[in-house]
N, C-alpha and C positions, 0 to 999 in steps of 0.2 A: 445572460449570466454575467456576474462580476468576473472580471479577469485579474490576475495577479502575475507578476513576474517569477518565473521559476528560476531563482538564483543566478547562478552564473552562466546559465544557458542563454539569457538574454530574451529568452522567449515569454511571450504571455499566454497564459493559458487560463481556462474556466476554472474556477475555485473549486468546483466539483468535477471529478474526473470518473473514470471507470476501471476498477481493478478487473483483470481479465483471467484470474486464476480460476473462477468458478467454470468458465467456459472451455477451460482445458480438462479439467480432471480435478478429483480428489473432494468433491463436493456432492457426489452422486451424478447419475448420468443426465447429461444436458445434450440434446439432439443438435446436429448442426444447423438445422432450420431455426431452433430457438435460440441458439447462439449467435447467429446473423441477426435475427429479429431483436435481440437485446443490444447488439452493437448498433445497429442502425436507429434503434429508438433512442439510445443515449446522445447519438450525434444530432438526431431530431431535437432533442431536448437542450441542446447547447453545449454538450460535453465537448471538449477539444483535446483533451489529455487522456490517453490511453496507456495503461500500465501492464505489462506481461512478462513472461520470462521463457527461456529456453527449455525448461523442464516441467512447465504446465502442459500436461498431456503430452509429454516428451516431443513438444513441438506443435501439437494440435492448436494450442492458444494462438500462437504467434502467426500459424499459417491462416487461422479464421481472420485474425487482425490484418494480415496481409491481403486477404481478399477484400476487406471493407476498403483498404487503402486504394486498390485497384478500381473498386466500384463506385468510390466517392473522392475522386482525386482533388476536387476543389473545396473540400470541407475544412481545410486548413487544420488538420490534425497534427499533434504531436505525439509520436509513440516511444515510450521507454520500454526498454527490455532489459533483462539481466543475465548474468553469466557467472559459472562458478559451481553451482549445485551439480554439474555434471562430473566433476572431479571424483574419481574413485581409485584410492581413498581421498576422502574429503580432508585433506591436509594443507598446511602452508607450502610445502614444497610442490604441490600439484599446480600452482599458479605461475607458471612459466609464459614466457611470450609466445611459445609455440602453442601451448594449451590455449591461451586466451584468444589467439588468432583463429585457431580452429573453432572454438566456441563463436567467435564473432562472425566467422564465414558462414556457418550453420544458421545463425539468427538473421543474416541479411538474405540468404536462400529463402529462409521460412517466410519473411515479411516481404520478400520481393523488392528489396530496395539495395542501392549501391552503399549509401551511407546512412547509418543509423542516427536518429535523433538524439538519443541518450542511452549510454549503456551502464548500468549498476552492477557492483559486484554484489553478488547475492548472499548475503550474510556469510562471508567466508570465515574461516578461523579467526580468531582474534589476532594472532600475530601478523596476519597480512596487513592489518591497517597501519602496522608500524614499519612496513617494507618498502624502502625507497625503491628497489629494484622492480617491484609490481607497479609502483605508481609511475617510474620511468617508462616502463613498458606502455602503460595507459596513456601517457602523454605521446609516445611515438605512434601509437594507434590513431590518435587524433589527427598527427601531422600527415599520416598516411591515407588520410580521407575515409578512414573504416566507420568513424563515428564522429559526430559534432562535438559532444561533450561526453564525460562520464561522472558518475556519481556513486554512493554506495547505499546498500540496503544492510541495517544493523539489527542486531538483537538488543543491545544494551547502550545505555546513555554514555558509558565511558567509550566505548566504540565510536559512538556518533562524534563525540568532542574530539578524538584523535583525527577522525576523517576532517572535521570541520578545519582543523589548523593546516590541512593540505592546501597549497596554493590554487590547485586546479580542480578541485572537487567541486563540481557545479550544485550537487543537490544531496541531501540525505532522506532516504526513507527510513521510518520509525515508526513502530506502533504507538499510536496516540489516540486515546478515547477517554471517555468519562470513567473508566475503570483502569486506566493507565495513564496517570497524570505526572509521573515523574519527568519526562521530557520538559515540562513547563518551567522546572527550577533553573536548569542551566543550558539545556540543549537549543530550546529556541531562542534564548537571548544571545547565546553564542553565535549560532547561525545567522540571525539577523545582523549581528554586528559585522560578521564576516562576508555578508553578500550571498550565502548558501541557501539554496531553496530547501524547504521542509515538505516532503510528500508524506501526509500521514496515512498510514495502512492499518488495517484491522479496525476501522473505525466504529463498527457496530460490534464488536467483541465476537466476531464468527455468528452474527445474527442475534446473539444473546440482548443486546441493547435494542432490538426491535420491539422488545415486550412481548413477542407472540410464543415464546416457549415457557413451558413450566416443568415441573420435576418428573412429569411421565412422558415427556417428548422423546422420541426416538429418531435416529438418523440411519440412513443407508450404510450398509457394510462397507462400502467403498467412500465412505464420506469421512474426512479427517476428523469430524466431530465424534465419530465412533471410535476410530482406531488410534487416534493420538491423544487421549485426554490424559495421559500420563507422560506424554513425549516420547512415545515407542518409536515414533519415525523421524521426528525433528523437533525443533525446540518447543516445549510445551507451551510457551508464550504465544504461538501463532494460533492456538486453539483456545477460543474463549478467553483470550489475552492472558492466559495462565490462571484465572479465576477458577476455582472449584465450581463445579457445575452448579451443585444446589446453593450455594452462597450467591453466584451470579445471577440465578433466576429470580431469587427472592430480592436482591438488591434492584434487579430491573424492573421489577414491579413498583418500587418506590420512585424510581426515574419516570416510569410511565404516568404515574400520578400527577407529574409535572408538565405533562405535554399540554401546550396551549391549544385553545380551540381551533379547529380546521386544520391540524397538522397531525402527523403520526409520531409515534415515539422515536422510530428511525430517523425522521426529519429533525426531531429535536437534537438526537444524538449527533447527528451531522451537522447542524447548525452550531452546536457547542464546540465542536472543532474549528468550524471557520471563524468563530469569534476569537480564537486564540492568537495572539500577537506574534507573527513570525510564520504562520503556516502559509504554503503557497497553495496546495492544493490537496484535497482529501480524495482517496480512491475506493469508495464502496465498491464491493461486488455486486453482480445481479445475474439472475438466471433467467429472467423474462423481460420483456420490453415493459411490463408494467413496472416491475421493480426499478428498472433503469430510469424511467421517467419519474418516478416518485422520489428516487434519491437527488435527482438534479433539482427537482422542485424546492428541496431544501435550502437552496441558495436565495430563494425568494422569501424565506422567512425573515421577520425582523430579528435583529440581535436579541439574545436572550436578556432578560432584565436581571438586575442585582439580585433580587431574591431567589430566583431560580439558579442562579449561577452558585449562590451560596448554599442552596438546598443540595444541589449535586455535588457540591464539595463535601458536604456533611455526610452524604451517604458514602462516599469514598472513604473518608477517614474513619466512618464507625464500622463499615463492613468489609471493605476491599482492601484497604491500605496494608493491612498486616500480611495479606496473601501474596503481594505482588512487589511492593515498593522498593524493598531491598534487594530483589532479585534481578532486575534487569536495569 
């Protein structure tokens, strides 16, 4: 698999990683055996970057990733986790040095490591990105050996640009896919100029860009694609990228028609992200080993041709742009 540098971490990672939200929770039930099989299949397929968070399954995802680290110490893995969503209430004032160290301690225990590779603020309230005090504490935590580097996970392009201007932010995680193109305009060029890594999340628009769903598809009650369609539990942009479901599945059929021979629509969607200048790594989730292997194989596809890229852009402009472009 192609490797790229992940921004100011200085680490090289495979261009397709694994998002570990699914194995924690909020996507329906995934057994421990299936979760571990998914993790191992991803590593076997060349994945070296794993993205988790302390709130995925209330620590379950971190614990499973920690078990993988113990089982495969020579795999050369880089693990990114996140902190901040445990704040209750989730307000800027909650991001104190004491709270962040407590979250950090919990993640280190869950993962079974002394020093975390990368810790990302987990879509904090917007004012946090402008808080010198918060970033001074993050710098101090690096000096204390709690983590090697820190980054941010953002909801909006403006938040990303604010973070990129910080001198020690190593990476920015942002929603980027064929249905969420706005980061291409300013965020990716700014990150590249600053040497900040870009971690592309929600790459398949919660599975919509796999082309496997239609208007009659249903999801489990404990799947956020059921309970968060209108942003009832967290930002609606995290579910189907904020695209209205019926609009998205119809648009995904048009994307599916562009899939090259021998590839899946999901692989096409992942390859589109890999082809965007400035992307360091894309983190599709998976619930099975088969899905993890298929996602990793997208790195082997040839770069998309100009006609395909233009067609995907037209689908966005005609069907999707009005629903999402000005919101994030």
